[in-house]
TINUDREN-303195 format. One line per 8 residues: number of its first residue (from 1); their letters; for each residue y negated, z negated, x negated of N, C-alpha, C. Coordinates in Angstrom, 2 decimals, padded with zeros to 5 digits. Last residue first. Example, Ala and Ser with C-alpha at 12.3 -4.5 7.8 and 13.67 -1.06 7.14 Angstrom:
2> SA> 002.25:-007.08:-012.85:001.06:-007.14:-013.67:-000.03:-007.87:-012.90 | 005.69:-007.80:-013.19:004.50:-007.80:-012.30:003.30:-007.80:-013.20
# end
This chain:
270> VLYHDVVL> -021.16:-009.37:013.20:-022.22:-010.01:012.40:-023.46:-009.11:012.34 | -019.24:-007.95:014.58:-019.73:-009.20:015.16:-020.89:-009.82:014.41 | -018.45:-005.57:013.29:-018.78:-005.56:014.72:-019.49:-006.81:015.21 | -018.10:-006.11:010.55:-018.69:-004.84:010.98:-019.20:-004.91:012.42 | -016.70:-008.50:010.46:-018.06:-008.46:009.94:-018.80:-007.22:010.46 | -014.27:-007.57:011.49:-015.02:-008.62:012.19:-016.47:-008.62:011.74 | -013.56:-005.69:009.50:-013.81:-005.25:010.87:-014.64:-006.29:011.64 | -013.28:-007.34:007.23:-014.18:-006.19:007.20:-014.55:-005.74:008.61
262> AVFLVALY> -011.28:-009.08:008.06:-012.64:-009.61:007.85:-013.65:-008.48:007.79 | -009.10:-007.38:007.95:-009.54:-007.85:009.27:-010.97:-008.39:009.16 | -008.95:-007.16:005.18:-009.32:-005.98:005.97:-009.71:-006.35:007.39 | -008.24:-009.81:004.48:-009.42:-009.16:003.90:-009.88:-007.99:004.76 | -005.82:-010.17:005.83:-007.00:-010.95:006.25:-008.28:-010.32:005.71 | -004.20:-008.29:004.41:-004.36:-008.23:005.86:-005.62:-008.95:006.31 | -004.35:-009.17:001.75:-004.87:-007.86:002.12:-005.11:-007.75:003.62 | -003.28:-011.85:001.95:-004.59:-011.57:001.36:-005.14:-010.24:001.88
254> VISYRFTD> -000.69:-011.47:002.90:-001.67:-012.16:003.75:-003.08:-011.85:003.27 | 000.29:-010.23:000.58:000.32:-009.53:001.86:-000.69:-010.14:002.83 | 000.00:-012.24:-001.31:-000.73:-010.98:-001.50:-000.77:-010.17:-000.21 | 001.76:-014.19:-000.45:000.32:-014.44:-000.34:-000.46:-013.12:-000.45 | 004.18:-012.97:-001.17:003.87:-013.17:000.24:002.37:-013.42:000.45 | 003.89:-013.04:-003.99:004.07:-011.77:-003.29:003.68:-011.91:-001.81 | 003.86:-015.80:-004.36:002.69:-015.00:-004.74:002.73:-013.65:-004.05 | 006.44:-016.39:-003.54:005.30:-016.96:-002.80:004.02:-016.20:-003.11
246> MATSPKPK> 007.87:-015.11:-005.53:007.98:-014.62:-004.15:006.85:-015.17:-003.28 | 007.07:-016.67:-007.74:006.85:-015.22:-007.73:006.89:-014.67:-006.31 | 007.92:-019.30:-006.99:006.50:-018.97:-007.16:006.23:-017.47:-007.09 | 010.49:-020.27:-006.85:009.98:-019.57:-005.67:008.56:-019.02:-005.86 | 010.97:-021.60:-009.26:011.82:-020.45:-008.90:011.26:-019.63:-007.73 | 007.60:-022.08:-010.49:008.84:-022.59:-009.96:009.71:-021.39:-009.57 | 005.18:-022.07:-013.16:006.02:-021.39:-012.17:007.23:-022.23:-011.74 | 002.58:-022.63:-014.37:003.44:-023.65:-013.78:004.38:-023.05:-012.74
238> FMLTGSWA> 001.37:-020.29:-015.49:001.41:-021.54:-016.24:002.35:-022.61:-015.68 | 001.72:-017.98:-013.85:001.63:-017.87:-015.30:001.95:-019.20:-015.99 | 001.74:-018.86:-011.24:002.85:-018.03:-011.70:002.89:-017.96:-013.23 | -000.74:-020.10:-011.21:000.47:-020.91:-011.06:001.69:-020.15:-011.57 | -002.37:-017.85:-011.43:-002.38:-018.87:-012.48:-001.15:-019.75:-012.43 | -001.78:-016.59:-009.02:-001.49:-015.90:-010.28:-001.45:-016.88:-011.45 | -002.74:-018.53:-007.24:-001.31:-018.20:-007.25:-000.92:-017.49:-008.54 | -005.47:-018.45:-007.95:-004.71:-019.70:-008.07:-003.21:-019.42:-008.11
230> IFGAGLAL> -006.14:-015.83:-007.30:-006.23:-016.28:-008.69:-005.41:-017.55:-008.91 | -005.80:-016.03:-004.52:-004.95:-015.11:-005.29:-004.96:-015.49:-006.77 | -007.82:-017.88:-003.89:-006.42:-018.19:-003.61:-005.47:-017.32:-004.41 | -010.05:-016.42:-004.61:-009.77:-017.68:-005.30:-008.33:-018.10:-005.09 | -009.86:-014.36:-002.73:-009.70:-014.07:-004.15:-009.39:-015.32:-004.96 | -010.42:-015.74:-000.38:-009.10:-015.13:-000.55:-008.83:-014.84:-002.03 | -013.09:-016.43:-000.99:-012.11:-017.47:-000.71:-010.68:-016.94:-000.91 | -014.25:-013.89:-001.30:-014.26:-014.83:-002.42:-013.22:-015.94:-002.22
222> ATLLYLLG> -013.84:-012.78:001.25:-013.27:-012.13:000.07:-013.20:-013.09:-001.11 | -015.33:-014.56:002.85:-013.89:-014.41:003.05:-013.22:-013.82:001.82 | -017.89:-014.11:001.86:-017.31:-015.44:001.75:-015.79:-015.39:001.92 | -018.16:-011.35:002.55:-018.25:-011.81:001.16:-017.59:-013.17:000.98 | -017.99:-011.35:005.37:-016.96:-010.69:004.56:-016.98:-011.21:003.13 | -020.34:-012.78:005.91:-019.03:-013.27:006.39:-017.91:-012.65:005.57 | -022.38:-011.18:004.83:-022.06:-012.46:004.21:-020.69:-012.99:004.65 | -021.31:-007.73:005.29:-022.28:-008.80:005.14:-021.70:-010.08:004.55
214> SMGSLYPI> -020.73:-004.31:004.16:-020.38:-005.54:004.86:-021.39:-006.63:004.52 | -022.07:-002.24:002.92:-021.10:-001.90:003.97:-020.75:-003.13:004.80 | -023.68:-002.79:000.80:-024.27:-002.89:002.13:-023.32:-002.53:003.25 | -022.63:-002.97:-001.68:-023.04:-001.63:-001.25:-023.71:-001.64:000.12 | -021.90:-005.63:-001.86:-022.97:-005.14:-002.74:-023.50:-003.79:-002.29 | -019.78:-005.70:-000.01:-020.99:-006.48:000.22:-022.15:-005.94:-000.59 | -017.91:-003.96:-001.20:-018.43:-003.68:000.14:-019.68:-004.47:000.49 | -017.49:-005.31:-003.77:-018.28:-004.08:-003.68:-018.75:-003.78:-002.26
206> VSVVVLML> -015.70:-007.35:-003.88:-017.09:-007.71:-003.58:-017.96:-006.46:-003.35 | -013.32:-006.34:-004.72:-013.42:-006.74:-003.31:-014.84:-007.11:-002.90 | -013.64:-006.02:-007.46:-013.70:-004.83:-006.60:-013.91:-005.21:-005.14 | -013.26:-008.70:-008.25:-014.53:-008.01:-008.52:-014.69:-006.81:-007.58 | -010.62:-009.09:-007.42:-011.68:-009.94:-006.88:-013.04:-009.28:-007.08 | -009.31:-007.16:-009.00:-009.30:-007.06:-007.55:-010.43:-007.88:-006.94 | -009.61:-008.20:-011.56:-010.22:-006.91:-011.23:-010.33:-006.76:-009.71 | -008.01:-010.47:-011.23:-009.44:-010.62:-011.51:-010.20:-009.33:-011.19
198> TYIIIHVK> -005.56:-009.15:-010.86:-006.09:-010.01:-009.81:-007.59:-010.23:-009.99 | -005.21:-007.89:-013.31:-005.43:-007.06:-012.12:-005.96:-007.89:-010.95 | -004.85:-010.19:-014.92:-005.92:-009.22:-015.20:-006.23:-008.39:-013.95 | -002.59:-011.40:-013.76:-003.87:-012.11:-013.80:-005.02:-011.14:-014.01 | -000.68:-009.38:-014.20:-000.99:-009.81:-012.84:-002.34:-010.52:-012.80 | -000.59:-009.29:-017.01:-001.08:-008.12:-016.26:-001.47:-008.52:-014.83 | 000.59:-011.78:-017.42:-000.74:-011.50:-017.97:-001.37:-010.33:-017.23 | 003.06:-011.28:-016.21:002.18:-012.29:-015.63:000.74:-012.14:-016.15
190> TVHEGHTV> 004.09:-009.36:-017.99:003.85:-009.01:-016.59:002.89:-010.00:-015.93 | 004.38:-010.88:-020.30:003.45:-009.75:-020.29:003.11:-009.35:-018.86 | 006.37:-012.67:-019.33:005.06:-013.15:-019.80:004.03:-012.03:-019.77 | 008.65:-011.12:-018.67:007.88:-011.78:-017.61:006.49:-012.20:-018.08 | 009.04:-007.90:-020.34:009.24:-009.33:-020.15:008.30:-009.93:-019.11 | 009.02:-005.18:-020.58:008.11:-005.94:-021.44:008.21:-007.45:-021.26 | 011.03:-004.14:-018.88:010.74:-003.47:-020.16:009.91:-004.32:-021.11 | 011.11:-005.92:-016.71:012.35:-005.53:-017.39:012.04:-004.99:-018.79
182> PLMPVGSK> 008.52:-006.17:-015.77:009.23:-007.39:-016.21:010.52:-007.07:-016.99 | 007.98:-003.33:-015.14:007.33:-004.03:-016.25:008.05:-005.31:-016.68 | 010.90:-001.35:-014.47:009.77:-002.14:-014.02:009.25:-003.00:-015.18 | 012.69:001.06:-014.75:011.93:000.40:-015.82:010.69:-000.34:-015.32 | 015.84:000.79:-013.26:014.43:001.12:-013.00:013.55:000.37:-013.99 | 018.47:000.02:-013.51:017.93:000.94:-014.50:016.50:001.37:-014.25 | 019.73:-001.85:-012.01:019.59:-000.52:-011.42:019.05:000.51:-012.40 | 019.54:-004.12:-013.59:020.87:-003.58:-013.27:020.80:-002.15:-012.76
174> AYEDKRHI> 016.78:-004.52:-013.53:017.45:-004.25:-014.81:018.82:-003.61:-014.57 | 016.43:-005.11:-010.85:015.82:-003.90:-011.39:016.47:-003.52:-012.72 | 017.83:-007.53:-010.78:018.30:-006.41:-009.98:017.72:-005.09:-010.48 | 016.27:-009.13:-012.44:017.67:-008.86:-012.81:018.22:-007.66:-012.04 | 013.78:-009.23:-011.02:013.90:-008.63:-012.35:015.34:-008.25:-012.69 | 012.73:-010.11:-008.64:013.92:-009.25:-008.59:014.22:-008.61:-009.94 | 010.48:-011.55:-009.37:011.51:-012.23:-008.58:012.83:-011.44:-008.59 | 009.08:-009.50:-010.62:009.51:-010.67:-011.40:010.65:-011.37:-010.68
166> ALAWFHPP> 008.58:-007.85:-008.43:009.42:-007.35:-009.52:009.91:-008.49:-010.43 | 006.77:-009.37:-006.94:008.11:-009.10:-006.40:009.07:-008.67:-007.51 | 004.66:-009.18:-008.74:005.18:-010.49:-008.37:006.58:-010.36:-007.80 | 004.20:-006.44:-008.75:004.78:-007.06:-009.95:005.29:-008.47:-009.68 | 003.00:-005.99:-006.26:004.37:-005.52:-006.49:004.99:-006.16:-007.72 | 000.48:-007.35:-006.51:001.34:-007.51:-005.34:002.79:-007.15:-005.68 | -000.64:-006.37:-008.86:-000.23:-007.78:-008.79:000.67:-008.08:-007.60 | -000.77:-003.46:-008.01:000.01:-003.97:-009.15:000.35:-005.46:-009.09
158> TWAFIILV> -002.42:-003.39:-005.51:-001.00:-003.00:-005.56:-000.25:-003.56:-006.77 | -005.14:-003.94:-005.77:-004.25:-004.95:-005.19:-002.78:-004.66:-005.45 | -006.34:-001.62:-006.65:-006.35:-002.79:-007.54:-005.39:-003.87:-007.08 | -005.86:-000.07:-004.35:-005.36:000.39:-005.65:-005.30:-000.77:-006.65 | -007.29:-001.42:-002.43:-005.83:-001.42:-002.33:-005.20:-000.99:-003.66 | -009.89:-000.92:-003.46:-009.42:-002.29:-003.23:-007.90:-002.32:-003.20 | -010.04:001.87:-003.40:-010.07:001.18:-004.68:-009.57:-000.26:-004.56 | -010.12:002.34:-000.65:-008.98:002.83:-001.44:-008.89:002.07:-002.76
150> LVLADGDI> -012.63:001.26:-000.16:-011.46:000.66:000.48:-010.18:001.08:-000.25 | -014.16:003.10:-001.58:-014.16:001.69:-001.99:-012.95:000.97:-001.40 | -013.79:005.37:-000.07:-013.19:005.33:-001.40:-013.18:003.92:-001.96 | -015.35:004.73:002.12:-013.90:004.86:002.30:-013.18:004.80:000.95 | -017.86:004.85:000.95:-017.38:003.56:001.44:-015.86:003.59:001.66 | -018.09:007.62:000.42:-018.01:006.66:-000.67:-017.48:005.31:-000.23 | -016.00:009.75:002.44:-017.21:008.97:002.23:-017.00:007.97:001.11 | -015.03:012.78:003.56:-014.66:011.77:002.57:-015.94:011.05:002.17
142> TGTVAAWG> -014.70:013.67:007.08:-015.36:013.69:005.77:-014.72:012.65:004.85 | -013.96:013.38:009.68:-013.71:014.67:009.07:-014.35:014.82:007.70 | -014.16:010.96:011.03:-015.38:011.66:010.63:-015.17:013.08:010.13 | -011.53:010.13:011.72:-012.66:009.92:012.64:-013.83:010.83:012.31 | -009.92:010.83:009.59:-009.49:011.21:010.94:-010.65:011.10:011.93 | -011.20:009.61:007.46:-011.28:011.07:007.57:-010.87:011.54:008.97 | -010.41:006.95:007.97:-011.84:007.32:007.94:-011.99:008.83:008.17 | -007.62:007.14:007.65:-008.21:006.73:008.93:-009.67:007.14:009.04
134> LLPPMAGS> -007.52:007.91:004.96:-006.93:008.77:005.99:-007.52:008.45:007.36 | -008.69:005.71:003.77:-009.37:007.01:003.66:-008.83:007.97:004.71 | -006.74:003.77:004.33:-008.08:003.64:004.89:-008.90:004.92:004.81 | -004.33:005.02:002.95:-004.49:004.90:004.40:-005.90:004.66:004.92 | -004.13:005.11:000.02:-004.87:006.14:000.77:-005.13:005.84:002.26 | -002.56:003.62:-001.59:-003.90:003.10:-001.31:-004.70:004.00:-000.38 | -000.28:004.99:-002.13:-000.18:003.88:-001.19:-001.52:003.29:-000.81 | -001.27:006.71:-004.06:-000.82:007.27:-002.77:-000.71:006.18:-001.72
126> LGGIVINQ> -001.80:004.91:-006.14:-002.90:005.63:-005.49:-002.49:006.18:-004.14 | 000.47:003.92:-007.33:-000.17:003.12:-006.29:-001.28:003.83:-005.56 | 001.40:005.35:-009.44:001.85:005.76:-008.11:001.17:005.01:-006.98 | 000.18:003.89:-011.49:-000.13:005.30:-011.29:000.22:005.74:-009.87 | 001.30:001.32:-011.01:-000.14:001.51:-011.20:-000.52:002.94:-010.87 | 004.02:001.65:-010.89:003.35:001.15:-009.70:001.84:001.29:-009.79 | 004.62:002.59:-013.50:004.90:003.39:-012.31:004.07:002.95:-011.11 | 004.55:001.59:-015.99:003.27:001.64:-015.28:003.40:002.43:-013.97
118> PTAHKLYG> 007.00:002.06:-017.06:006.78:000.73:-016.46:005.42:000.61:-015.78 | 008.22:005.35:-016.23:007.30:004.48:-016.96:007.18:003.12:-016.28 | 010.21:006.75:-014.78:009.68:007.31:-016.03:008.88:006.33:-016.86 | 010.95:006.06:-012.28:012.00:006.02:-013.29:011.50:006.43:-014.68 | 008.64:006.38:-010.83:009.38:005.12:-010.70:010.40:004.96:-011.80 | 007.87:009.07:-011.23:007.19:007.97:-011.93:007.99:006.67:-011.93 | 009.83:010.67:-009.57:009.61:010.77:-011.02:009.06:009.50:-011.65 | 010.35:010.07:-006.87:011.20:011.02:-007.56:011.04:011.04:-009.07
110> TYIFAYGV> 008.36:008.19:-006.18:009.78:007.87:-006.03:010.66:008.78:-006.87 | 005.91:009.61:-007.07:006.25:008.23:-007.41:007.75:007.99:-007.36 | 006.29:012.32:-006.25:005.74:012.02:-007.57:006.11:010.60:-007.99 | 007.60:012.05:-003.65:008.15:012.87:-004.73:007.62:012.49:-006.11 | 006.42:010.13:-001.95:007.83:010.50:-001.78:008.40:011.21:-003.00 | 003.69:009.81:-002.85:004.63:008.69:-002.73:006.09:009.15:-002.78 | 002.59:012.40:-003.01:002.40:011.43:-004.09:003.42:010.31:-004.05 | 003.25:013.48:-000.53:003.81:014.07:-001.75:003.72:013.09:-002.91
102> FSALTLWA> 001.68:011.74:001.11:003.14:011.87:001.28:003.79:012.40:000.01 | -000.90:012.33:000.22:-000.38:010.98:000.07:001.15:010.96:000.18 | -001.05:015.00:001.05:-001.16:014.68:-000.38:-000.61:013.29:-000.67 | -000.90:014.62:003.82:000.16:015.35:003.13:000.15:015.06:001.64 | -003.32:013.31:004.21:-002.08:012.62:004.52:-000.90:013.29:003.84 | -005.07:015.37:003.52:-005.08:014.14:002.74:-003.80:013.34:002.96 | -004.44:017.20:005.54:-004.15:017.55:004.14:-004.19:016.32:003.24 | -005.23:015.75:007.86:-003.87:016.25:007.71:-003.55:016.51:006.24
94> SLPNVLFL> -007.93:015.28:007.51:-007.03:014.12:007.60:-005.58:014.56:007.39 | -008.80:017.97:007.56:-008.96:017.15:006.36:-008.02:015.96:006.39 | -008.26:018.96:010.22:-007.49:019.43:009.05:-007.61:018.54:007.83 | -007.97:016.44:012.82:-008.75:017.41:012.04:-007.99:017.78:010.77 | -006.31:016.24:015.55:-007.27:015.35:014.91:-008.24:016.21:014.10 | -004.65:018.21:016.49:-005.24:017.32:017.48:-006.24:016.33:016.88 | -003.74:019.76:014.34:-004.20:020.43:015.55:-004.92:019.52:016.54 | -003.15:017.99:012.20:-003.77:019.29:011.95:-004.41:019.88:013.21
86> LIAMGLVG> -001.93:015.72:013.33:-003.17:015.59:012.56:-003.90:016.92:012.44 | 000.30:016.90:014.61:-000.65:016.07:015.37:-001.98:015.99:014.63 | 001.54:018.13:012.42:001.04:018.95:013.53:000.02:018.17:014.36 | 002.29:015.91:010.88:001.32:016.88:010.35:000.72:017.73:011.46 | 004.18:014.73:012.63:002.98:014.01:012.24:001.90:014.94:011.71 | 006.11:016.81:012.72:005.43:016.37:013.94:004.13:015.65:013.61 | 006.90:016.88:010.04:006.27:018.06:010.63:005.52:017.68:011.90 | 008.01:014.27:009.88:006.93:014.69:008.99:006.18:015.87:009.56
78> ISIAFVTA> 010.05:014.25:011.72:008.89:013.38:011.98:007.72:013.74:011.06 | 011.69:016.32:010.54:011.25:016.35:011.95:010.00:015.50:012.17 | 012.22:015.54:007.92:011.51:016.79:008.17:010.91:016.79:009.57 | 013.63:013.14:008.42:012.40:013.13:007.63:011.57:014.38:007.89 | 015.85:014.12:009.89:014.93:013.16:010.50:013.59:013.17:009.77 | 017.09:015.72:007.98:016.61:016.33:009.23:015.58:015.42:009.90 | 017.72:013.68:006.13:016.87:014.82:005.75:016.27:015.49:006.98 | 019.46:012.05:007.55:018.17:011.51:007.10:017.19:012.62:006.73
70> QIPAVRGQ> 021.59:013.84:007.83:020.90:013.31:009.02:019.52:012.78:008.65 | 022.30:014.17:005.18:021.82:015.33:005.93:021.09:014.89:007.20 | 023.17:011.54:004.46:021.99:012.16:003.84:021.43:013.34:004.63 | 024.07:009.54:007.34:024.41:010.53:006.31:023.14:011.13:005.72 | 024.04:006.11:007.92:023.36:007.38:008.18:023.70:008.32:007.03 | 025.63:004.19:006.91:025.53:004.26:008.38:024.84:005.54:008.82 | 025.78:003.77:004.20:026.54:004.88:004.76:026.50:004.98:006.27 | 024.24:001.94:002.96:025.47:001.45:003.58:026.33:002.56:004.18
62> ALPRNHTR> 022.09:003.47:002.16:022.87:002.76:001.14:024.21:002.29:001.68 | 021.09:004.28:004.62:021.70:005.26:003.73:022.57:004.60:002.67 | 020.18:001.78:005.77:021.18:002.63:006.44:021.86:003.63:005.52 | 020.10:-001.10:003.56:019.44:000.06:004.16:020.50:001.03:004.70 | 021.14:-003.23:002.24:021.55:-003.06:003.63:020.83:-001.90:004.32 | 020.02:-003.37:-000.27:021.42:-002.94:-000.16:021.86:-002.68:001.27 | 017.48:-004.26:-000.88:017.61:-002.95:-000.25:019.05:-002.54:000.07 | 017.57:-006.76:-002.06:016.47:-006.46:-001.14:016.70:-005.19:-000.34
54> KMMMDIKR> 019.71:-006.58:-003.82:019.84:-007.41:-002.62:018.78:-007.05:-001.59 | 020.75:-003.52:-005.21:019.71:-004.52:-005.08:019.81:-005.26:-003.75 | 022.52:-001.44:-005.29:022.63:-002.44:-006.35:021.67:-003.61:-006.17 | 021.88:000.35:-003.31:023.14:-000.37:-003.17:023.26:-001.51:-004.18 | 019.58:001.56:-004.29:019.45:000.57:-003.22:020.72:-000.25:-003.06 | 020.56:003.49:-006.02:019.92:002.30:-006.58:019.86:001.19:-005.54 | 021.42:005.31:-004.10:022.40:004.73:-005.03:021.85:003.46:-005.67 | 019.04:005.97:-002.71:020.15:005.36:-001.98:021.19:004.73:-002.91
46> DILHNVVA> 016.59:007.09:-003.43:017.00:005.83:-004.06:018.26:005.22:-003.47 | 016.27:009.38:-001.88:016.29:009.50:-003.34:016.90:008.25:-003.99 | 016.34:008.27:000.75:017.26:009.32:000.32:017.41:009.36:-001.20 | 014.25:006.47:000.78:015.61:005.98:001.00:016.65:007.00:000.55 | 012.15:008.32:000.42:012.37:007.25:-000.56:013.79:006.70:-000.44 | 012.38:009.73:002.79:012.64:010.43:001.53:012.91:009.41:000.42 | 011.58:007.67:004.51:012.94:008.21:004.61:013.32:008.94:003.32 | 008.91:007.39:003.72:009.83:006.26:003.55:011.29:006.73:003.62
38> GSAAVLAI> 007.89:009.85:004.54:007.91:009.51:003.12:008.87:008.36:002.83 | 008.11:009.45:007.29:008.87:010.52:006.66:008.98:010.28:005.16 | 006.20:007.46:007.58:007.61:007.14:007.84:008.53:008.20:007.24 | 003.92:008.97:007.06:004.27:007.87:006.17:005.74:007.48:006.34 | 004.00:010.66:009.28:004.12:011.24:007.95:004.50:010.17:006.93 | 003.71:008.71:011.31:004.88:009.58:011.28:005.08:010.20:009.90 | 001.22:007.54:010.73:002.43:006.73:010.72:003.68:007.59:010.61 | -000.53:009.71:011.11:-000.44:009.07:009.80:000.87:008.28:009.68
30> GLNGLILI> -000.11:010.15:013.89:000.18:011.18:012.90:000.37:010.61:011.51 | -000.97:007.67:014.93:000.39:008.15:015.18:000.79:009.20:014.14 | -003.62:007.59:014.14:-002.69:006.62:013.57:-001.23:007.01:013.81 | -004.54:009.80:015.68:-004.73:009.73:014.23:-003.74:008.78:013.59 | -003.93:009.14:018.32:-003.28:010.29:017.70:-003.39:010.26:016.17 | -005.53:006.76:018.71:-004.09:006.81:018.99:-003.41:007.93:018.20 | -008.11:007.40:017.78:-007.50:006.11:017.45:-005.98:006.17:017.61 | -008.61:009.82:019.04:-008.47:009.79:017.58:-007.78:008.50:017.14
22> DLPVMGPV> -008.78:008.95:021.69:-007.77:009.94:021.32:-007.54:009.96:019.81 | -010.92:007.11:021.63:-009.56:006.64:021.92:-008.50:007.66:021.50 | -013.29:006.90:019.03:-012.78:007.65:020.19:-011.29:007.38:020.40 | -014.23:003.62:018.10:-013.55:004.84:017.69:-013.08:005.58:018.94 | -017.38:002.23:018.97:-015.94:002.30:019.16:-015.40:003.64:018.68 | -019.95:002.27:016.49:-019.42:001.79:017.77:-017.91:001.86:017.80 | -020.34:003.26:013.93:-021.03:002.03:014.33:-020.49:001.43:015.62 | -017.46:004.28:011.97:-018.42:004.50:013.06:-019.10:003.18:013.44
14> ALFMGVLS> -015.77:003.48:009.99:-016.37:004.81:009.85:-017.46:005.07:010.90 | -014.49:001.16:010.55:-015.65:001.08:009.66:-016.40:002.40:009.57 | -012.35:002.07:012.10:-013.40:001.25:012.70:-014.66:001.19:011.86 | -010.81:003.52:010.18:-011.37:004.17:011.37:-012.55:003.38:011.94 | -010.11:001.53:008.35:-010.88:002.69:007.91:-011.53:003.41:009.08 | -008.56:-000.04:010.06:-009.83:-000.57:009.54:-010.71:000.56:009.04 | -006.37:001.68:010.42:-007.20:001.28:011.56:-008.57:000.79:011.11 | -005.37:001.64:007.81:-005.83:002.90:008.40:-006.75:002.62:009.60
6> TLIMLM> -004.61:-001.00:007.59:-005.70:-000.53:006.74:-006.23:000.82:007.22 | -002.54:-001.00:009.53:-003.70:-001.88:009.68:-004.87:-001.38:008.84 | -000.73:000.76:008.37:-001.43:001.19:009.58:-002.64:000.30:009.86 | 000.09:-000.89:006.23:-000.53:000.40:005.97:-001.32:000.89:007.18 | 001.31:-002.97:007.57:000.12:-003.26:006.77:-000.64:-001.97:006.47 | 003.46:-001.59:008.66:002.47:-002.19:009.55:001.18:-002.51:008.80
# end
């Protein structure tokens, strides 16, 4: 849902007025179907690991409620349908960019990077940062600098967002053998990385204002949200409680959702 929200924002920011209704519906439907196909592939590849982790142990494949062959057919079906919608009813650029994002997440990240390096979420985060560009391309058929700024925001947001969760689930990741940063380098190093990336995120989040894409309302919202994220990162580093890592993770979700809604409100109402 958060991914589709950022895709919607990319669409709205791409035009001065209203997004054409057919593109609004079909574009997001196509993007959602291909993204869902990627999620199914993720469940397929990680089904044995998922059984070892509390967060994922109840997934259908991990529990055996769905057979791998059924999941494979489902992934292919919705992936092909989503690509067909984008290719024939939206525009080819949005289709190929969405396919690239699918390959990046489902195969490069899940199939290789996740198990190869503790920087997995940094490198693989690019595919997860693509939705606003996909939405923008669906409307305009172009790749614009402002759309790339939106991608950069999510790219900078992903590491502190996911590493907070990884700290909370460190023991489970260690048991599963996935080399997440808290497992390979410890919690202190991970918390330092979270603070660094959070500061980078706050700087990057100001770019829409500096570039003229957004106005003062967005700037004030971004700075207020950024201050909150820095505060949570600092608390996680210096005064953590058992729930702090998960609270930071939850705040990061609220942060991105409100930040992108502020972009749209500023775009249309200010």
